[in-house]
BAKETI-821613 format. One record per residue: x, y, z of N, C-alpha, C, O in turn; residue in three letters; residue number from 1. Coordinates in steps of 0.001 Angstrom, whole numbers, plus 500000, padded with zeros to 6 digits. Example, Ala and Ser with C-alpha at 12.3 -4.5 7.8 and 13.67 -1.06 7.14 Angstrom:
<<513190; 494310; 507800>; <512300; 495500; 507800>; <513200; 496700; 507800>; <514236; 496681; 508465>; ALA; 1>
<<512850; 497750; 507080>; <513670; 498940; 507140>; <512900; 500030; 507870>; <513409; 501138; 508039>; SER; 2>
This chain:
<<172303; 252363; 827162>; <171236; 253337; 826544>; <169836; 252905; 825941>; <168734; 253415; 826141>; MET; 1>
<<170177; 251842; 825161>; <168751; 251073; 824750>; <169037; 249744; 824795>; <169937; 249129; 824222>; ILE; 2>
<<167975; 249262; 825715>; <168092; 247577; 825756>; <166868; 247244; 825367>; <165865; 247588; 825991>; SER; 3>
<<166847; 246463; 824176>; <165874; 245699; 823712>; <165670; 244249; 824015>; <166591; 243516; 823657>; ILE; 4>
<<164781; 243765; 824525>; <164787; 242426; 825329>; <163730; 241346; 824392>; <162574; 241769; 824397>; ARG; 5>
<<163899; 240130; 823650>; <163289; 239344; 823190>; <161767; 239969; 822475>; <160653; 239448; 822419>; SER; 6>
<<162202; 241118; 822044>; <160924; 241764; 821329>; <160417; 241162; 819914>; <161230; 240841; 819047>; VAL; 7>
<<159281; 241055; 819770>; <158660; 240546; 818783>; <157508; 241426; 818499>; <156688; 241867; 819304>; SER; 8>
<<157600; 241662; 816861>; <156275; 242635; 816690>; <155473; 241849; 815123>; <155893; 241623; 813989>; LYS; 9>
<<154148; 241628; 815831>; <153381; 241126; 814326>; <152332; 242215; 813882>; <152164; 243212; 814583>; THR; 10>
<<151717; 242046; 812864>; <150720; 242744; 812451>; <149683; 241919; 811680>; <149972; 241043; 810865>; PHE; 11>
<<148174; 242376; 812101>; <147402; 241573; 811124>; <147170; 242145; 809607>; <146707; 243247; 809313>; LEU; 12>
<<147539; 241282; 808865>; <147190; 241903; 807102>; <145655; 242483; 806814>; <144904; 242220; 807753>; SER; 13>
<<145280; 242918; 806167>; <143852; 243438; 805721>; <143224; 242004; 805185>; <141994; 241944; 805210>; PRO; 14>
<<143903; 240903; 804727>; <143301; 239931; 804100>; <143273; 238641; 805493>; <142666; 237570; 805478>; SER; 15>
<<144072; 239161; 806510>; <143870; 238365; 808041>; <144655; 237612; 808353>; <144370; 236873; 809294>; GLY; 16>
<<146055; 237472; 807660>; <147168; 237017; 807415>; <148018; 237890; 808711>; <148009; 239121; 808698>; GLU; 17>
<<148652; 237212; 809676>; <149480; 237551; 810530>; <150829; 237902; 809976>; <151113; 237019; 809166>; LEU; 18>
<<151581; 238601; 810031>; <152829; 239257; 809689>; <153445; 239442; 810671>; <152995; 240185; 811543>; LEU; 19>
<<154921; 238673; 810830>; <155856; 239032; 811809>; <156906; 239687; 811179>; <157511; 239230; 810209>; ARG; 20>
<<157152; 240860; 811772>; <157641; 241965; 811100>; <159118; 241904; 812041>; <160068; 242583; 811651>; VAL; 21>
<<159240; 241126; 813190>; <160369; 241254; 813951>; <160125; 239778; 815214>; <159081; 239339; 815696>; LEU; 22>
<<161159; 239467; 815361>; <161059; 238134; 815693>; <162005; 238004; 816800>; <163152; 237983; 816353>; GLN; 23>
<<161958; 237895; 818265>; <162656; 237714; 819175>; <164300; 238225; 819087>; <165383; 237648; 819182>; ASP; 24>
<<163738; 240011; 818789>; <165523; 240714; 818799>; <165551; 241054; 819904>; <164577; 241259; 820627>; VAL; 25>
<<167016; 241186; 820251>; <167472; 241271; 821461>; <168546; 242183; 821083>; <168856; 241986; 819908>; SER; 26>
<<169396; 243327; 821763>; <170178; 244034; 821525>; <170679; 245028; 822728>; <169883; 245173; 823655>; LEU; 27>
<<171530; 245503; 822774>; <172111; 246492; 823868>; <172960; 247681; 822809>; <173846; 247353; 822020>; GLU; 28>
<<172506; 248960; 822988>; <173230; 249712; 822340>; <173640; 250449; 823737>; <172961; 250527; 824761>; ILE; 29>
<<175051; 251011; 823465>; <175562; 251646; 824770>; <175481; 253311; 824549>; <175345; 253863; 823457>; PRO; 30>
<<175620; 254101; 826103>; <175403; 255380; 825911>; <176596; 256051; 824973>; <177711; 255546; 825105>; ALA; 31>
<<176466; 257041; 824128>; <177264; 257787; 823130>; <177833; 256985; 821817>; <178737; 257353; 821067>; GLY; 32>
<<176998; 255708; 821746>; <177424; 255006; 820518>; <176650; 255717; 818982>; <175580; 256325; 818968>; ALA; 33>
<<177278; 255515; 818127>; <176908; 255718; 816783>; <176782; 254380; 816041>; <177759; 253684; 815763>; SER; 34>
<<175162; 253979; 815655>; <174459; 252423; 815296>; <174043; 252915; 813916>; <173643; 254075; 813814>; VAL; 35>
<<174099; 252197; 812944>; <173715; 251534; 811651>; <173010; 250435; 811538>; <173553; 249330; 811580>; ALA; 36>
<<171867; 250575; 811399>; <170796; 249548; 810906>; <170382; 249389; 809456>; <169771; 250247; 808820>; ILE; 37>
<<170665; 248534; 809122>; <170409; 248101; 807868>; <169914; 246802; 807285>; <170043; 245772; 807945>; GLN; 38>
<<169354; 246781; 806086>; <168582; 245312; 805740>; <167963; 245582; 804881>; <167829; 246804; 804815>; GLY; 39>
<<167175; 244740; 803662>; <166314; 245018; 802713>; <165170; 245529; 803258>; <164955; 245374; 804460>; PRO; 40>
<<164145; 246314; 802318>; <163020; 246491; 802432>; <162241; 245420; 802801>; <162373; 244379; 802157>; SER; 41>
<<161251; 245479; 803944>; <160579; 244759; 804974>; <161042; 244103; 805778>; <160319; 243207; 806212>; GLY; 42>
<<162415; 244234; 806333>; <163330; 243388; 807180>; <163049; 243933; 808667>; <163734; 243429; 809557>; SER; 43>
<<161935; 245095; 809086>; <161823; 245649; 809829>; <162543; 246530; 810572>; <162482; 246484; 811801>; GLY; 44>
<<163291; 247415; 809940>; <164307; 248232; 810572>; <163671; 249444; 811104>; <164120; 249826; 812185>; LYS; 45>
<<162546; 250259; 810480>; <161743; 251010; 810669>; <160847; 250807; 811850>; <160490; 251791; 812499>; SER; 46>
<<160414; 249469; 812213>; <159755; 248961; 813050>; <160098; 249244; 814192>; <159556; 249890; 815090>; THR; 47>
<<161595; 248405; 814053>; <162575; 248445; 815253>; <162794; 249716; 816001>; <162896; 249848; 817221>; LEU; 48>
<<162863; 250846; 814854>; <163449; 252089; 815638>; <161842; 253006; 816170>; <161624; 253790; 817094>; LEU; 49>
<<161159; 252563; 815319>; <159784; 252929; 816297>; <159340; 252476; 817583>; <158775; 253088; 818489>; GLY; 50>
<<159718; 251246; 817480>; <159822; 250800; 818735>; <160944; 251041; 819907>; <160863; 250578; 821045>; LEU; 51>
<<161857; 251741; 819474>; <162809; 252320; 820453>; <162502; 253719; 820745>; <162885; 254277; 821774>; MET; 52>
<<161616; 254434; 819579>; <160842; 255669; 820420>; <159711; 255676; 820899>; <159062; 256722; 820931>; ALA; 53>
<<159222; 254495; 821379>; <157882; 254314; 821371>; <156603; 255084; 820783>; <155587; 255572; 821279>; GLY; 54>
<<157058; 254981; 819675>; <156112; 255381; 818912>; <154933; 253941; 818419>; <153841; 253873; 817856>; LEU; 55>
<<155747; 253123; 818911>; <154901; 251627; 818674>; <155197; 250304; 820230>; <156046; 250022; 821076>; ASP; 56>
<<154270; 250022; 819914>; <154333; 248843; 820921>; <155005; 247541; 820734>; <154668; 247177; 819607>; GLN; 57>
<<155639; 246815; 821161>; <156042; 245254; 821076>; <154624; 244632; 821190>; <153695; 245236; 821725>; PRO; 58>
<<154478; 243024; 820499>; <153910; 242281; 820650>; <154375; 241704; 821609>; <153263; 241455; 822074>; THR; 59>
<<155087; 241236; 822373>; <156048; 240749; 822954>; <157487; 241065; 823481>; <158321; 241558; 822721>; SER; 60>
<<157766; 240785; 824762>; <159436; 241531; 824709>; <159225; 243003; 825770>; <158226; 243387; 826378>; GLY; 61>
<<160417; 243508; 825690>; <160585; 244562; 826455>; <161476; 245732; 825799>; <162450; 245431; 825109>; GLU; 62>
<<161147; 246969; 826013>; <161985; 248015; 825607>; <162223; 248881; 826494>; <161355; 249707; 826775>; VAL; 63>
<<163390; 248876; 827094>; <164181; 250100; 828000>; <165050; 251249; 827289>; <166100; 251023; 826687>; ILE; 64>
<<164550; 252330; 827422>; <165366; 253456; 826910>; <165744; 254474; 827961>; <164773; 254994; 828511>; VAL; 65>
<<167151; 254949; 828438>; <167390; 255603; 829127>; <167339; 254987; 830286>; <167631; 255923; 831029>; ALA; 66>
<<167190; 254161; 830908>; <166925; 253397; 832425>; <165349; 253084; 832212>; <164789; 252159; 832800>; GLY; 67>
<<164616; 254060; 831198>; <163093; 253689; 831789>; <162510; 252276; 830377>; <162723; 252253; 829164>; GLN; 68>
<<161756; 251300; 831280>; <160892; 250867; 830868>; <159773; 251478; 829795>; <158761; 251854; 830386>; ALA; 69>
<<159729; 251649; 828438>; <158706; 252143; 827769>; <157649; 251375; 827530>; <156575; 251865; 827179>; ILE; 70>
<<157850; 249964; 827707>; <156896; 249119; 826962>; <155452; 249185; 828090>; <155445; 248935; 829295>; THR; 71>
<<154396; 249574; 827279>; <153181; 249558; 827989>; <152850; 250961; 829015>; <152086; 250936; 829980>; GLY; 72>
<<153678; 252243; 828505>; <153329; 253496; 829225>; <152323; 254055; 828281>; <152259; 253887; 827064>; LEU; 73>
<<151382; 254902; 829231>; <150652; 255614; 828773>; <151084; 256686; 827538>; <152154; 257290; 827615>; SER; 74>
<<150311; 256845; 826573>; <150526; 257748; 825756>; <151059; 259229; 826036>; <151828; 259854; 825306>; GLU; 75>
<<150478; 259682; 827279>; <150883; 260971; 827820>; <152032; 260389; 828226>; <152915; 260854; 827506>; LEU; 76>
<<152543; 259538; 829076>; <153759; 259378; 829723>; <155029; 259238; 828659>; <156171; 259686; 828759>; ALA; 77>
<<154465; 258521; 827696>; <155431; 258297; 826046>; <155864; 259720; 825810>; <157059; 259954; 825991>; LEU; 78>
<<155022; 260778; 825407>; <154891; 261849; 824877>; <156083; 262795; 825681>; <156992; 263465; 825192>; SER; 79>
<<155623; 262524; 827408>; <156396; 263158; 828233>; <157828; 263026; 828049>; <158649; 263931; 827896>; ARG; 80>
<<158083; 261312; 828098>; <159596; 261028; 827917>; <160090; 261068; 826705>; <161283; 260790; 826586>; PHE; 81>
<<159342; 261403; 825562>; <160272; 261422; 824357>; <160710; 262796; 824215>; <161869; 263113; 823948>; ARG; 82>
<<159642; 263692; 824421>; <160088; 265474; 824682>; <161544; 265754; 825394>; <162324; 266695; 825243>; ALA; 83>
<<161628; 264409; 826351>; <162995; 264889; 827325>; <164334; 264252; 826603>; <165465; 264721; 826474>; LYS; 84>
<<163723; 262918; 826157>; <164972; 262213; 826280>; <165524; 261629; 824499>; <166583; 261113; 824141>; ASN; 85>
<<164415; 261959; 823798>; <164495; 261516; 822279>; <164609; 262689; 821144>; <164159; 263829; 821260>; LEU; 86>
<<165169; 262261; 820250>; <165147; 263293; 819106>; <164971; 262614; 817821>; <165982; 262104; 817339>; GLY; 87>
<<163675; 262500; 817070>; <163329; 261616; 815868>; <164211; 262745; 814714>; <164446; 263928; 814960>; PHE; 88>
<<164538; 262114; 813627>; <164294; 262790; 812438>; <163964; 261454; 811484>; <164565; 260379; 811491>; VAL; 89>
<<162747; 261883; 810605>; <162184; 261360; 809700>; <162687; 261298; 808032>; <163286; 262269; 807568>; PHE; 90>
<<162454; 260325; 807345>; <162941; 260650; 805937>; <162127; 261745; 805267>; <162707; 262497; 804485>; GLN; 91>
<<160608; 261921; 805552>; <159924; 262707; 804814>; <159918; 264288; 805847>; <159005; 265094; 805665>; ALA; 92>
<<160852; 264529; 806733>; <161158; 265541; 807206>; <159484; 265702; 808458>; <159675; 265523; 809661>; TYR; 93>
<<158483; 265931; 808105>; <156976; 265852; 808865>; <157193; 267019; 809208>; <157372; 267091; 810424>; HIS; 94>
<<157289; 268422; 808443>; <157428; 269686; 809022>; <155988; 270008; 808918>; <155277; 269397; 808119>; LEU; 95>
<<155373; 271239; 809934>; <154328; 271715; 809706>; <154007; 272414; 808581>; <154762; 273387; 808585>; LEU; 96>
<<153076; 272469; 807308>; <153591; 273136; 806344>; <153460; 274636; 806399>; <154189; 275473; 805865>; PRO; 97>
<<152227; 274843; 807262>; <151878; 276453; 807531>; <152786; 277188; 808800>; <152573; 278337; 809187>; HIS; 98>
<<153395; 276663; 809123>; <154648; 276884; 810205>; <156141; 277602; 809433>; <156620; 277257; 808353>; PHE; 99>
<<156602; 278557; 810260>; <157628; 278691; 809806>; <158603; 277870; 809898>; <158206; 276855; 810471>; SER; 100>
<<160206; 277776; 809482>; <161219; 277029; 810235>; <160883; 277187; 811836>; <160430; 276399; 812666>; ALA; 101>
<<161272; 278440; 811893>; <161342; 278665; 813518>; <159885; 278348; 814443>; <159874; 277991; 815621>; LEU; 102>
<<158869; 278545; 813705>; <157981; 278093; 814350>; <157912; 276584; 814547>; <157424; 276326; 815647>; GLN; 103>
<<158169; 275732; 813993>; <158136; 274314; 813797>; <159110; 273793; 814690>; <158920; 272684; 815189>; ASN; 104>
<<160430; 274646; 815032>; <161278; 274341; 816094>; <160850; 274825; 817590>; <160996; 274094; 818570>; VAL; 105>
<<160367; 275994; 817648>; <159633; 276372; 818883>; <158781; 275314; 819452>; <159032; 274841; 820560>; VAL; 106>
<<157610; 274856; 818614>; <157009; 273752; 818851>; <157604; 272669; 819672>; <157236; 272194; 820746>; ILE; 107>
<<158621; 272390; 818900>; <159188; 271175; 819696>; <159848; 271737; 821284>; <159741; 271061; 822307>; ALA; 108>
<<160491; 273018; 821230>; <161137; 273374; 822207>; <159845; 273482; 823420>; <160094; 273054; 824547>; ALA; 109>
<<158362; 274120; 823094>; <157697; 274232; 824125>; <156861; 272854; 824770>; <156279; 272787; 825853>; GLU; 110>
<<157032; 271638; 823572>; <156649; 270577; 824324>; <157474; 270168; 825357>; <157038; 269785; 826443>; ILE; 111>
<<158790; 270238; 825032>; <159693; 269894; 825648>; <159829; 270526; 827258>; <160509; 270081; 828183>; ALA; 112>
<<158909; 271747; 827231>; <158932; 272292; 828400>; <159815; 273663; 828580>; <159633; 274547; 829418>; GLY; 113>
<<160809; 273597; 827575>; <162257; 274634; 827561>; <161604; 276373; 828051>; <160648; 277034; 827646>; LEU; 114>
<<162394; 276558; 828820>; <162195; 278157; 828931>; <162983; 278905; 827892>; <164025; 278446; 827424>; ALA; 115>
<<162668; 279621; 827673>; <163194; 280930; 826545>; <162969; 279992; 825268>; <164013; 279710; 824680>; ALA; 116>
<<161646; 279393; 824669>; <161467; 278527; 823696>; <162298; 279302; 822310>; <163280; 278873; 821704>; ALA; 117>
<<161699; 280285; 822128>; <162086; 281100; 820884>; <163564; 281173; 820588>; <164169; 280856; 819564>; GLU; 118>
<<164095; 281775; 821983>; <165594; 281561; 821697>; <166393; 280433; 821427>; <167305; 280452; 820600>; ALA; 119>
<<166045; 279353; 822166>; <166699; 278249; 822200>; <166242; 277594; 820480>; <166975; 276778; 819922>; LYS; 120>
<<165101; 278053; 819904>; <164866; 277484; 818229>; <165750; 278335; 817698>; <166469; 277779; 816868>; ALA; 121>
<<165913; 279170; 817818>; <166551; 280172; 816932>; <168227; 279709; 816774>; <168941; 279746; 815772>; LEU; 122>
<<168538; 279269; 818159>; <169905; 279084; 818575>; <170190; 277354; 817604>; <171188; 277227; 816894>; ALA; 123>
<<169476; 276561; 817711>; <169635; 275491; 817072>; <169004; 275760; 815587>; <169444; 274900; 814823>; ALA; 124>
<<168409; 276370; 815139>; <168508; 276784; 813641>; <169686; 277469; 813063>; <170065; 277507; 811892>; LEU; 125>
<<170252; 278074; 814271>; <171751; 278621; 813783>; <172632; 277679; 813629>; <173647; 277831; 812949>; ALA; 126>
<<172280; 276426; 814353>; <173387; 275546; 814886>; <173798; 274969; 813690>; <174972; 274731; 813406>; ARG; 127>
<<172376; 274639; 812658>; <172310; 273946; 811461>; <172616; 274988; 810419>; <172697; 274555; 809270>; VAL; 128>
<<172772; 276083; 810571>; <173195; 277048; 809662>; <172026; 277844; 808730>; <172024; 278543; 807716>; GLY; 129>
<<171051; 277322; 809674>; <169628; 278221; 808577>; <168954; 279694; 809723>; <167756; 279901; 809911>; LEU; 130>
<<169731; 280255; 810134>; <169340; 281259; 810960>; <168470; 282525; 810044>; <167556; 283219; 810487>; GLU; 131>
<<168965; 282565; 808886>; <168910; 283576; 808120>; <167397; 282874; 807649>; <166669; 283821; 807349>; ASP; 132>
<<166777; 281785; 807502>; <165757; 281368; 806823>; <164678; 280938; 807612>; <163701; 280292; 807234>; ARG; 133>
<<164990; 281439; 808988>; <164057; 281008; 810245>; <162701; 281675; 809865>; <161967; 281448; 810827>; ALA; 134>
<<162021; 282375; 808947>; <160846; 283038; 808788>; <160184; 282361; 807316>; <159058; 282705; 806958>; GLU; 135>
<<160891; 281503; 806621>; <160281; 280791; 805570>; <159805; 279588; 805904>; <160508; 278800; 806535>; HIS; 136>
<<158730; 279333; 805579>; <158024; 277957; 805236>; <158610; 277062; 804829>; <159747; 277266; 804405>; LEU; 137>
<<158154; 275981; 804812>; <158891; 274643; 804424>; <158745; 274499; 802947>; <159579; 273781; 802394>; PRO; 138>
<<157785; 275085; 802186>; <157254; 275213; 801042>; <158753; 276134; 800337>; <159343; 275841; 799297>; ALA; 139>
<<158996; 276999; 801056>; <160076; 278093; 800273>; <161532; 277973; 800627>; <162346; 278896; 800610>; GLN; 140>
<<161818; 276401; 801034>; <162889; 275839; 801434>; <163378; 274748; 800670>; <162411; 274012; 800472>; LEU; 141>
<<164486; 274232; 800095>; <164957; 273035; 799445>; <164811; 271845; 800647>; <164615; 271906; 801861>; SER; 142>
<<165006; 270741; 799697>; <164923; 269424; 800454>; <165918; 269186; 801744>; <165533; 268643; 802779>; GLY; 143>
<<167352; 269709; 801512>; <168384; 269686; 802317>; <167864; 270560; 803528>; <167743; 270032; 804634>; GLY; 144>
<<167561; 271870; 803333>; <167160; 272841; 804184>; <166143; 272220; 805110>; <166285; 272282; 806332>; GLU; 145>
<<164970; 271535; 804454>; <163944; 271486; 805329>; <164484; 270167; 806409>; <164129; 270132; 807587>; CYS; 146>
<<165376; 269139; 805793>; <165816; 268305; 806559>; <166913; 268724; 807440>; <167385; 267832; 808145>; GLN; 147>
<<167466; 270024; 807555>; <168143; 270867; 808583>; <167411; 271402; 809650>; <167825; 271705; 810769>; ARG; 148>
<<166103; 271500; 809116>; <165162; 272483; 810434>; <164572; 270858; 810951>; <164122; 270949; 812094>; VAL; 149>
<<164494; 269766; 810524>; <164050; 268531; 810901>; <165112; 268264; 811995>; <164838; 267993; 813165>; ALA; 150>
<<166078; 268349; 811593>; <167453; 268054; 812612>; <167625; 269485; 813593>; <168306; 269499; 814619>; LEU; 151>
<<166960; 270523; 813125>; <167308; 271664; 814601>; <166019; 271259; 815417>; <166064; 271125; 816640>; ALA; 152>
<<165002; 271092; 814769>; <163632; 270547; 815386>; <164047; 269292; 816820>; <163708; 269302; 818004>; ARG; 153>
<<164832; 268405; 816088>; <165180; 267254; 817160>; <166224; 267361; 818234>; <166307; 266593; 819193>; ALA; 154>
<<167176; 268592; 817940>; <168238; 268889; 818824>; <167541; 269683; 820006>; <167783; 269263; 821137>; ILE; 155>
<<166751; 270720; 819887>; <166571; 271873; 820460>; <166595; 271586; 821844>; <167119; 272442; 822557>; VAL; 156>
<<166020; 270298; 822523>; <165852; 269984; 823875>; <167351; 269423; 824143>; <167606; 269132; 825311>; ALA; 157>
<<168399; 269240; 823135>; <169384; 268437; 823332>; <169421; 267398; 823976>; <170020; 267248; 825041>; ARG; 158>
<<168611; 266358; 823234>; <168131; 264868; 823552>; <169579; 264139; 824191>; <170589; 264767; 823874>; PRO; 159>
<<169791; 263071; 824929>; <170461; 262083; 824947>; <170631; 261322; 823889>; <171743; 260967; 823500>; PRO; 160>
<<169027; 260861; 823074>; <169385; 259965; 822141>; <168650; 260865; 820695>; <167785; 261740; 820743>; ILE; 161>
<<169254; 260365; 819620>; <168503; 260783; 818383>; <168682; 259712; 817427>; <169749; 259224; 817054>; LEU; 162>
<<167217; 259333; 816989>; <166846; 258308; 816602>; <166574; 258863; 814828>; <166177; 260020; 814694>; LEU; 163>
<<166718; 258316; 814007>; <166770; 259129; 812644>; <166594; 257783; 811486>; <167226; 256727; 811487>; CYS; 164>
<<165704; 258155; 810693>; <164645; 256919; 809829>; <164913; 257117; 808338>; <164020; 257522; 807593>; ASP; 165>
<<166272; 256802; 807860>; <166734; 257091; 806483>; <166448; 258850; 806400>; <165390; 259387; 806071>; GLU; 166>
<<167868; 259600; 806847>; <167475; 260862; 807206>; <167764; 261734; 805814>; <167415; 262894; 805596>; PRO; 167>
<<168525; 260807; 804912>; <169226; 261560; 804145>; <168525; 260412; 802703>; <169205; 260290; 801684>; THR; 168>
<<167204; 259703; 802827>; <166909; 259140; 801853>; <166148; 259767; 800658>; <165939; 259166; 799604>; GLY; 169>
<<165644; 261388; 801003>; <165067; 261913; 800060>; <166106; 262844; 799346>; <165835; 263337; 798251>; SER; 170>
<<167266; 263074; 799960>; <168105; 264051; 799259>; <168932; 263984; 798197>; <168809; 262848; 797738>; LEU; 171>
<<169661; 264565; 797606>; <170469; 264584; 796302>; <171942; 264193; 797125>; <172161; 264660; 798243>; ASP; 172>
<<172862; 263334; 796470>; <173938; 263401; 796804>; <174507; 264262; 797461>; <174937; 263901; 798556>; PRO; 173>
<<174677; 265433; 797118>; <175501; 266290; 797913>; <174908; 267045; 799083>; <175609; 267589; 799937>; VAL; 174>
<<173470; 267054; 799083>; <172687; 267574; 800117>; <173008; 266358; 801248>; <173456; 266605; 802367>; ASN; 175>
<<172759; 265277; 800853>; <172785; 264050; 801639>; <174050; 264041; 802931>; <173991; 263930; 804156>; ALA; 176>
<<175296; 264238; 801844>; <176300; 264139; 802287>; <176698; 265269; 803623>; <177326; 265106; 804669>; ASP; 177>
<<176064; 266352; 803070>; <176267; 267379; 804031>; <175619; 266988; 805596>; <176148; 266866; 806701>; ARG; 178>
<<173745; 266819; 804943>; <173029; 266417; 806279>; <173437; 265365; 807551>; <173125; 265260; 808737>; VAL; 179>
<<174432; 264559; 806477>; <174838; 262864; 807383>; <176028; 263670; 807943>; <176207; 263202; 809067>; PHE; 180>
<<177027; 264751; 807700>; <177912; 265277; 808284>; <177540; 266032; 809392>; <178141; 265804; 810442>; GLU; 181>
<<176605; 266951; 809371>; <176205; 267723; 810247>; <175438; 267186; 811398>; <175160; 267847; 812399>; LEU; 182>
<<175019; 265581; 811136>; <174057; 264890; 812137>; <175502; 264351; 812686>; <175644; 264734; 813847>; LEU; 183>
<<176534; 263646; 812262>; <177563; 263334; 813053>; <178168; 264384; 814020>; <178517; 264069; 815157>; LEU; 184>
<<178272; 265552; 813566>; <178577; 266788; 814286>; <177776; 267051; 815546>; <178317; 267246; 816634>; GLU; 185>
<<176308; 267047; 815334>; <175519; 267195; 816279>; <175758; 266348; 817178>; <175805; 266623; 818377>; LEU; 186>
<<175998; 264828; 816515>; <175953; 263737; 818248>; <176986; 263913; 818732>; <177096; 263702; 819940>; GLN; 187>
<<177965; 264304; 818072>; <179510; 264399; 819263>; <179381; 265642; 820100>; <179907; 265635; 821214>; ARG; 188>
<<178617; 266907; 819603>; <178667; 267890; 820188>; <177666; 267639; 821494>; <177825; 268133; 822610>; ASP; 189>
<<176741; 266868; 821132>; <175491; 266705; 822528>; <176009; 265470; 823379>; <175647; 265150; 824511>; LEU; 190>
<<176992; 264822; 822518>; <177560; 263369; 823449>; <176317; 262461; 823470>; <176086; 261725; 824430>; GLY; 191>
<<175401; 262542; 822221>; <174247; 261672; 822385>; <174427; 260157; 821412>; <175263; 260004; 820522>; ALA; 192>
<<173492; 259224; 821824>; <173520; 258016; 821162>; <172716; 258430; 819953>; <171560; 258850; 819887>; THR; 193>
<<173719; 258182; 818905>; <172822; 257812; 817535>; <172353; 256641; 817060>; <173162; 255749; 816806>; LEU; 194>
<<171439; 256510; 816927>; <170872; 255341; 816235>; <170034; 255847; 814637>; <168996; 256506; 814581>; VAL; 195>
<<170865; 255300; 813394>; <170519; 255918; 811866>; <169965; 254705; 811183>; <170777; 253784; 811106>; LEU; 196>
<<168865; 254492; 810703>; <168344; 253525; 809600>; <168687; 253817; 808203>; <168081; 254797; 807770>; VAL; 197>
<<169423; 253294; 807437>; <169990; 253663; 806147>; <169807; 252544; 805333>; <169725; 251403; 805788>; THR; 198>
<<169733; 252850; 804040>; <170160; 251940; 803101>; <171280; 252197; 802152>; <171423; 251515; 801137>; HIS; 199>
<<172304; 253456; 802569>; <173329; 253914; 802283>; <174506; 253008; 802570>; <175202; 253522; 803445>; ASP; 200>
<<174886; 252079; 802237>; <176297; 251632; 802844>; <177589; 252450; 803200>; <178288; 252186; 804178>; ALA; 201>
<<177801; 253312; 802453>; <178544; 254415; 802322>; <178540; 255127; 803756>; <179499; 255551; 804401>; SER; 202>
<<177325; 255131; 804029>; <177071; 256350; 805274>; <177177; 255256; 806235>; <178083; 255366; 807062>; LEU; 203>
<<176439; 254234; 806289>; <176640; 253150; 807601>; <178076; 253281; 807945>; <178348; 253858; 808998>; ALA; 204>
<<179269; 252712; 807015>; <180243; 252394; 807428>; <180851; 253496; 808042>; <181763; 253281; 808841>; SER; 205>
<<180432; 254846; 807754>; <181091; 255664; 809040>; <180504; 255756; 810421>; <180921; 256671; 811131>; ARG; 206>
<<179634; 254970; 810883>; <179241; 254627; 812005>; <180364; 253603; 812734>; <181231; 252886; 812236>; LEU; 207>
<<179944; 253863; 814210>; <180864; 252977; 815019>; <180064; 251180; 815235>; <180847; 250284; 815548>; GLY; 208>
<<179200; 250972; 815125>; <178293; 249885; 815229>; <177329; 249876; 814470>; <176539; 250776; 814186>; LEU; 209>
<<177430; 248327; 813970>; <176453; 247901; 812700>; <175563; 247021; 813169>; <175930; 246142; 813948>; HIS; 210>
<<174044; 247152; 812691>; <173091; 246198; 812964>; <172419; 245440; 811554>; <171621; 246200; 811006>; ILE; 211>
<<172524; 244515; 811066>; <171695; 243965; 810008>; <170644; 242911; 810153>; <170778; 241827; 810720>; ALA; 212>
<<169415; 243453; 809469>; <168089; 242844; 810092>; <167815; 242008; 808900>; <168188; 242502; 807836>; LEU; 213>
<<167188; 240739; 808844>; <166831; 240348; 807329>; <165511; 239299; 808300>; <165535; 238636; 809337>; GLU; 214>
<<164457; 239644; 807244>; <163072; 238863; 807884>; <163007; 239210; 809212>; <162684; 238236; 809891>; ARG; 215>
<<163152; 240022; 809733>; <162674; 240113; 811350>; <163510; 239576; 812316>; <163109; 239151; 813399>; GLY; 216>
<<164855; 239589; 811887>; <165766; 238919; 812832>; <166915; 239472; 812515>; <167221; 239851; 811385>; ARG; 217>
<<167836; 239565; 813852>; <169206; 240557; 813500>; <170346; 239288; 812911>; <170408; 238251; 813573>; ILE; 218>
<<170894; 239380; 812122>; <171839; 238240; 811439>; <173110; 239185; 811588>; <173982; 238707; 810863>; VAL; 219>
<<173399; 239894; 811983>; <175018; 240748; 812441>; <174621; 241616; 812825>; <173544; 242166; 812593>; ALA; 220>
<<175797; 241996; 813769>; <175656; 243265; 814707>; <175892; 243031; 816197>; <176271; 241976; 816705>; GLY; 221>
<<175614; 244152; 816803>; <175124; 244247; 818023>; <174435; 242962; 818706>; <173476; 242372; 818207>; VAL; 222>
<<175032; 242627; 819867>; <173841; 241641; 820516>; <173923; 241968; 821862>; <173176; 241426; 822676>; ALA; 223>
């Protein structure tokens, strides 16, 4: 489902120094797998996830997702591809603050070109237990509720791939466990491939496959 082939990513620091964030990373993630990506801060975890989502481009190497080589695609082509194939969940939710929970999910449904977008958005909110909070703004919701809205937004188009960047990192332990359980349940129901970046070893242990990154290289896990 996801193939990373000899991928490297470098950035130029403000001082002019070349920073190698990922170095010759190769891995294969099969369809339907649940995968944890772990490693210390600065090891390249979020960068790797962003490359899988087409949110960034590698300096070298190739990224193939759902049979599509996404390296070098135009932003328009990438946007269309993401809308159809990927659900992305951020640690910081990234909800539109002046839009209700329902409107935040409806927008994702419309971008994906779904018919009856509002009905499907309501169904997605119900799936995460928030149908009674549909008209609330993000500021009126708890952190756990905001993350569940973000999950509803990610699954409304029933994507084959779910990518999550520290989705429980901003939550207290009770809400973190609740959101994680919900994420696993949604992944099973969708039959989706789940890739999750996390610092939490106890959560990572509940996923099927594990990738450990250190200084931009895979040191253990899927190859």
